[in-house]
C-alpha positions in Angstrom: -8.1 -13.4 -3.3 -6.5 -15.9 -1.0 -4.3 -14.8 1.8 -0.6 -15.7 1.2 -0.5 -17.0 4.8 -2.5 -19.9 6.1 -5.3 -19.2 8.5 -7.3 -16.0 8.9 -5.2 -12.8 8.9 -8.0 -10.5 7.7 -11.7 -9.8 8.1 -13.9 -8.9 5.2 -17.1 -7.0 5.4 -19.5 -5.7 2.7 -19.0 -2.0 2.0 -21.8 0.1 3.4 -21.0 2.9 0.9 -21.0 0.6 -2.2 -22.5 -2.9 -2.0 -20.3 -4.0 -4.9 -17.2 -3.6 -2.8 -15.8 -5.0 0.4 -13.8 -3.6 3.3 -10.8 -5.6 4.4 -9.4 -5.2 7.9 -6.1 -6.7 8.8 -6.1 -8.5 12.1 -3.4 -7.9 14.7 -1.8 -11.2 13.8 -1.7 -10.1 10.1 -0.1 -6.8 11.2 2.6 -8.7 13.0 3.3 -10.8 9.9 3.5 -7.7 7.8 6.0 -6.1 10.2 8.2 -9.2 9.9 7.9 -9.2 6.1 8.3 -5.5 5.6 12.2 -5.2 5.8 12.7 -7.8 3.1 10.0 -6.3 0.9 11.5 -2.9 1.1 15.0 -4.3 0.3 13.5 -6.2 -2.7 11.7 -3.1 -4.1 14.9 -1.1 -3.6 16.9 -3.6 -5.6 14.3 -4.3 -8.3 13.0 -0.8 -8.9 14.8 2.1 -7.2 18.4 1.0 -7.8 17.5 0.6 -11.5 16.5 4.2 -12.0 18.7 7.2 -12.8 18.5 10.3 -10.6 16.4 12.0 -13.4 14.1 9.0 -13.5 13.7 9.1 -9.8 12.7 12.8 -9.9 10.1 12.0 -12.6 8.7 9.1 -10.6 8.5 11.3 -7.6 6.5 13.9 -9.5 4.2 11.3 -10.9 3.5 9.7 -7.5 3.0 13.0 -5.8 0.5 14.0 -8.5 -1.4 10.7 -8.0 -1.3 11.0 -4.2 -2.7 14.5 -4.4 -5.6 13.4 -6.7 -6.4 10.5 -4.4 -6.4 12.7 -1.4 -8.8 15.1 -3.2 -11.1 12.2 -3.8 -10.9 11.0 -0.2 -9.4 13.4 2.4 -9.0 10.5 4.8 -6.2 9.2 2.5 -4.1 12.3 3.0 -1.0 11.5 5.0 2.2 13.5 5.3 4.9 11.1 4.1 7.7 13.7 4.2 
């Protein structure tokens, strides 16, 4: 997949665990670009998704995402992060 920004903003290496995959590392320049883009992205998601849901739908979405997050953390403990 091509980077949405011109120039190199990431490094790609072959996965040592699974030769079919790749590990992508964001460069410091890429991190800076993400930091600039993040506030607008959050506002867009808020307007397009969150603001369209009822309180009951938001509770359901929270339950679903928590369940998925727990499953992913069980598969790879390094993914576990406290988002509360």
